N, C-alpha and C positions, 0 to 999 in steps of 0.2 A: 386303712388307706395310707399309701406312701406319702410322706411329707415332700413338699416341693421347695427347692432352694435355689437361690442365685449365689454365684461364687464371685468373690472379690479378691483379686490378686494384685499386689502392689510391690514395687521395688524401686528404689532410687539408684542413680548411677553410683553414688558414693557407697551405699550399702552393698551393692553388687561387687564393687572393687575391694572393700574392706572385709566383708563378712562372708562373701561367697553366696549371698542370696541369689536366687534366679527365679524368673517367672515360671519356667518349665517345672522346676522341682516343686514349687508351691501348687501348681496345677495338678501334678501327679498325686501329691499328698491329699489334696482336697477331693479329687475324683475317687481315690481309693477309699477314703473315709465315707463318702456317699454310697459307694458300692457295698461296703460292709454293713452299713446301717440302713440300707434300703431307702435311701433318699434320692428322689429324682432331681436331676439338674435341669433347670429351665434356661438359664443364660449365664455366661461367664464374662466378667468385666476385667480387663487387664490394664493396669496403670503403671506408668514409668514417671512417677512424680513424687515430690516430697510430701510427707504427711504432717508438716507443721500446721497446715490449715486444711479445711475441706474445699478450698478453692482449687479443685483438680478437675481436669477435663472429663475423665471417665467417671469420676464420682458424680459429677453433675448429670451426666447421661443416666447413671444408675438411679439417681433420685427421681428424675423425670419418668423413667421407665416404671419405677415402683408406684409413683402417684397415679399413672395411667392404668395400672393393673392392680388396684387395691384388692387385698384379700385373696389374690390368686396364689401367691406363695406366702409361706410363713417363716422362712429362714433366710438369713444372709450370712454366709459362711466365709471365713478367712482363717489363715493359719494361726496367727498370734495377734494380740491386741495392738502391738506396735505397727502391724500392717493396716489396722483400722485408723489409728490416729496417734500423733505424738504431742497432742495438746489436750490437757486434762479437761479444762472447762468446755472446750468445743466438743470433746468426745461425749461428755455427759448430756449436753444439749442434743447432740445428734442421736444418741441412744434413745432419749425420751421421744424425739420426733419419729424415729423408726418404729418404736413400739406403739405409738398412736396410729401408725399405718397398719398395725398388725404384723409387723416384721420383727423377728427376734434375732438381733446380731449375736453371733457366737464365734469364738476362736476355738478351733478344734483341738489345738495343742494346749490351750489354757481354758478348758470348758468351765463355765459358771452358770448356775441357776440363779438368775437375777431376781427371782421371786423370793429367794431366801435372803433376809436382811443382812446376815453376817457376811454373805458373799460380796456385798458392796465394798467391804473393807479390802478384800482380796483384789477386787476390780480396781480400786484406787491404787494399789501397789503396781498392778500390771500397767495402768495408764500413766502413772507418775514416773515410773522407772525410765521409759524412753524419753519423756520430756526432760527429766533431770540430765540424762545422757546428752540430749541436744543442747541444753543450756551450758553444761560443762564443756562440751566441744566448742560452743560459740565463744565462751570465755577464753579458752585456750587459743582459739584462732585469732581473737582480737589481741590477746597478749603477744602472740607471735608476729602479727602484722605490725603492732606498735614497736616491738623490738627491732624488726627489720627496718622500719622507718628511722629509728634512732641510729641505726648503723649506716643510714644513707642509701638504703635500697628502695627502689620504686616498687610499690605493691599494686596489683591490679592491672587493668588494661593500660597500655602505653598512651600517653597524651598525644594530641595532634602534632605531627612532625617527628614522632618516634615510633618504633616498632618493638614488640616483645621478642626476645631471642633466648635460646637456651644453649649453654656451653656444653662441652663434651662430658664434664663431670656432673651435669644435671642442674647446675645453678642457673638461675634466670637473671636476665638483665635487659635494659632497653638501650637502643642506639638510634642514631638519626635515620629517618626515612625520607628519601628524596623522591620527587621534587618538593614534597610538603615542607621539609625542614628549610630548604632554601627560600621558599615563599614566606614562611613565618619570619625568617631572618630579614627578608626584604620589608615585611610589615613593620618590624621594630625600627628598621632604618628610616622608613617613611615617617613614622610617628615621631622619631627623634628630630627630624627636620622641621616638624611643626608647621608644615605648609598646608596640608590637606586634612580634612576631618576624618574621624575614624570610619564613618560610613563610606566615604569616598575611597579610602584605602581598602576597605573590605570588598567593595564592588570590583576594584581592579584585581584584588587577590583572588576573587572567585573566577574572574576572567583568565587568570593565570593557571587555574586548575585546582585551587584550594576548595575542598568541600567542608564547609563550616557554616553553621547558623549564626545569626547576629548575636544571640545570647552567648553562645559558646565562644565567639570571637572575642568578646569583652572579658570572658573568663581566661582565655589564652593570654591576652596581653597583660593580665594582672597576676599571672602565675609565676612565682619565683623559681619553679623548677627549670625554667628556660635559661636561667643563669647559674644552674648547677646546684640548686638547693632542694631539700625535701622537707615538707612541712609535717611536723609531729604535732597532732592536735592536742588540745587541752584534755586532761584526764584527771579527775578527782582533784588532788592538791597540786598537780603538776601543770605548769603554765604551758601554753603553746610555744613551740620553738622551731627555729629553722636550723637544719644541720646540713653539712656538706654532703651532697649526693655522690654516689659512685658513678652516675651517668655523665656523659660528656655534655657540657653546657653548649647552648646554641648562641648565646649573646653574652656580653660582659656584664658584671654586676653594675658598673657605672652607667652603662646604657639603659639597663632595666630601671634603675632609680630615676634617671633623667626622664624616661618616658612616663613614669608614674607621676612625677612632678608636673609634667605637661598636661597629663590627663586630669590631675587634681585642679590645676589652674583653669582648665576649660570648664570644669564642673562648678566653679565658684561664680555664681551669677548674683550680682547685687542689683536689686530693683528689677526693672524690666530688662529682659534679655536683648542684647544688641544684635541685630541681624544686618546683613548687607543690603543697603537700599537698591531697589531695582534699577536705579539710574547709574549704578557703579558696578557692573558685573566683572570688570577687569581689575578691581581692587585686590591687591595681594598677588596678582599674576604679572601685571605690567612692570617691566624693569625701567628704572630711571634712565633716560637718554644721556644723562651727564655722569652719574656715579654708579649706575647699574644696580642700585638697591631697589627692593620691591616698593612700588608706590602705594601709598594709602589713599584715602579720599575723604572729602568733607564738603559741606554746603554752607558756607558762611552767609549771614544776612537774614532777613526776615523770612518767615515761613512761606509767605505768598510769593516772594520774588527770589526764592533760593536758586542759586546756580551751582551745580555740582562740579567739583574739580578733582582730578587725580594730582597728588602732589607728594614731594619727597620730604622726609623728616630731617634729612641732612642739611648741611650748610649750602649745598649747591643751589637750593631754592627752586628746583624744577616744579612747574605748575602748568597743567594742561586741562582745558575744558573737557568734561566727561562726555558730553553729548557729541562733540566733534570726534573724540577718540573712539567712541562706540561705533559711530557711523563708518569711520575708516576701517575699523576691525571687521565689520560686516562685509565691506568691499574686499578686504584682504582675504577672508575665508571663501568668498564667492569664487576666487580663482583656484581654490583647492578642489580638484576634480578626481574622481575615482578612475583609475586606468581601466579601460574597457576589458582588457584581458583578464582582470581579476574579478570581474562581475560574477562569473560562474562559481569561483572559489568562495566569494563572500556569500553567495546564495546558499552554498552547502553549509557554511558556518552558521548562517541564520537558521537554516533548517535544523541543524544539530542543537542550537540554543533553544529553538521552539520545542523540540522533542524533549529536551532535558527539563524545561519548565513545565511542560504538560505531564511528564513522568512524575516530577516532584508534586505537582498539584493532585494527581490521581492517588499517589502514595499517601499524601496528607489526608485526602478525602477518605481513603480506606482506613487509616488509623482512627479518624474521628468517628466513622461508622462503627468500628469495633468498640471504641470507648462508649458510644451511645448504647450499643447493644448490651455491653457489660453493666452499665448503669441501670438500664431498664430491667435487666435480669435481677439485679440486687433488689430493686423495688418489688418485683413480682415475688421473689423468694421471701422477702420480709413479710409481704401480705399473706402468703401461704402459711408461713410459720405462725403469724398472728391468728389465722383461722384455725390452725391445728393446736393452738394453745402453747406453742413452744416459745412464743415471744409476747411480752406484755405490751399494752397499747402505748405506754409512754416511750418505750424503746423504739416501737414501730414509727411513731411520729417523728422522732429524731432522725431515724434512718431515712424515712421518706422525705423529710424536709431537706436534708443534706444532699441526697441524690437527685431530688427534683431541681434544686438550684444548679447543681452540676450539669444536669441534663439540659436545662435552658441555655446555659453558656455554650455547651457543646453543639447544640442545635443551631445557635446563632452563628457559630464559627463555620459549621457545615453549610449553612445557607450562603454565607459570604464566599466560601469556596465555590459553590455552585454558580453564583453570579459571575465569578472570575472565569469559571469554566466556559460559560456562555460567550464571554467576551473573546476568548482566545481560540474558539472553535474554527473560525474562518482563517485557516492557515495561509491561503494564498494572499488574502488581503493584508494580513499582519506582516508577512515576509516581504510583500511588495512595498508596503508602506515603509518598512524599516530600510529596505534597499534604496528607496527614493530619498529618504532622509539622509543616508550616507552620501548619496550622489549630489545632494543640494544642502550642504552644511550651512550656508547662509540663511536659507529658509527655515531650517531646523532651529538655528540659533535665534532667529527673530521671533518665532512662534513659542519658544520655550519661556518658562518662568525663570526667576532669578537663580534659583537653586539648580535648575536643569542647565541653564547657561553656564554657570560656574563649573558644573560637572563636566560639560562638554569641553570647556577650556582646559580643565585639568587633564583630560585625555589627550587633547591635541598638543598642549604645551606643558608637560609635566614638570619642567624645570623653570618655567616662567617665559614671558613674551618679551622679546628684545625689540626696542623701537628706537631708531636713530635716523636722522636726516629726513624726518616726516615719513618714514616708511617702516613697515613691520619686517622683521627678519625671520627666516625659516630656520635659523641656526639651532634653536632649541625644540624644533618640531619632533613629535613622537617618532622613535626609531622605526617602529613597525609601519607607521603611517608613511614614512619616506619611501617605502617599497610599493604600497598599494595605491597611493595617490600620485598625481602627475610629478614624477620624480625629477624631470628636467627642470621644472620650476622650483621645486623645493630644495634641490641641491645647490641652487644659486647662493 
C-alpha cells in the first residue's frame, strides 16, 4: 500500500534573496521524490515565514490538520532540516510531538532513520548548523548596527517627525517629515514656555494632525535624537553614550535640556500633590491688569470662611476676588457666538472627528481580540501538548497561569472598549451635543469640572487672558477662533 504524505514548503524573504531558495523549486523536488518513491500526496502547506520558532501561520494550520486526521498519513516531507526548524530545542520537541501523532518528519535531501540511535548525532548536526548560522548572523547584525550608531547614523524606522530615505549610492538616512516635524517643534516650544501641561499640549498637537499615542508622546519629548544625537546603548564593558548624529536636528540642545528640567520639576511631588482649586479656574491664565504678569491665586484665612483671590507676585500688588472674576468671565464668553455660516463646516469637522475616534476604537478592539485569540490558542496548545506527553505538568501550570492572567487583563480591556463603543454609537446625539457646546461656551464652561474648564480656557486664550478697566480683552483670543466666532466683536 502506497504511503501517504503531507508536504511542507518554507522560505523566508531573506533566504530567497541571499540563497536563491524558492517555493516552486522545493515543490518540484518534493513532488518528484514522491512520484519516484510511490508516495501519495495528501496536502501541501506553503510558508513564507522565519523558522526561528514554530509560531508560523501555515505550521499552525498543519498541526491542526494533522490532529484532526490522526493516523491517516504517516509522513511529513520537506527538503532539508533547516526548512523544518532553525531552533534545536524546539525542533526536538516538535519531532517527538509529531511521532506521537504517528507522523514521521523527514528531509528528503538529508534522509535519516530516526529509529537508529546513531542517526540522532547526525540529526543534531543538521539542526544545530542553521541555528548557529542564525546566531552568527544575529551577532554580525548587532555589531553592524552598533557601529552604525557609533558613527551617528540612525538605524531602524525613522522616529516621529522624520522619514527614511535612500541616496543614489544606496546609503540610507533620515530627514524631516512635514507637517509632523513642525508640530513636534511646536510641542517643544510649548513645553519650554511651561504654561500648559503635557496632556494639554498633546491634545492640541493631535488636533493639529499629529498621530501619536500618549506613551509615545512622552518618549518623543525625552528623546535626544531631536537635538541631533544618537544613543549608543550599553554593551558589555562599554557604557551608554550619546554621539553626534548625521541627521538634521529639530531643536537646539539648550531647548531640549530646558524642557527636561521642566519635566523633571513637574515630576517632583513633595507630600500631597497640589491641584488647582475649583474656585480658581483662571489661575495661571489671567494677566495682571497692572504689570501683565500671570496672576496666581490663594485663599487666606480660616478654612470655613476662606475667600479666594487672584493676585500678582510682583510689587504692583494687584488683587481681585476670584468669585467676581469668574462670574465676569462667564458673562464674557457668553458673548462669543459661532458664526452661522460656519456651522455646516464645524459639523463636517465633528463628523470627521467622530469617524476617527470610532475607527481608532474599532482598530483597538480588533487588536485586543487578536491578542485574546492568540493567548487562548497558547493555552489550548499547551493543554494538547500535556495530553500528548510533550509537556510536563509543572511547565503546563506555569504556561497556563501566565496566559490566564494575561487573558483576564485583555478581556477587561475589551469590555471597557465595548462599553465605550455603546456610548458613542449615537452619532447624531454626540455631534449635536458637541455642536451645542461650541455654540454655548458659557454653558459648557459652567457645567465642566476644573480640569475641563482650564482646558477650554487654554484653547480659547492660548497666550493668556488680558483684563483691563474691568473688562476682558479679545487681544489674545485663539487665531482660528477669530475666524469662526463672531469676528466683529472679537476683532475689537
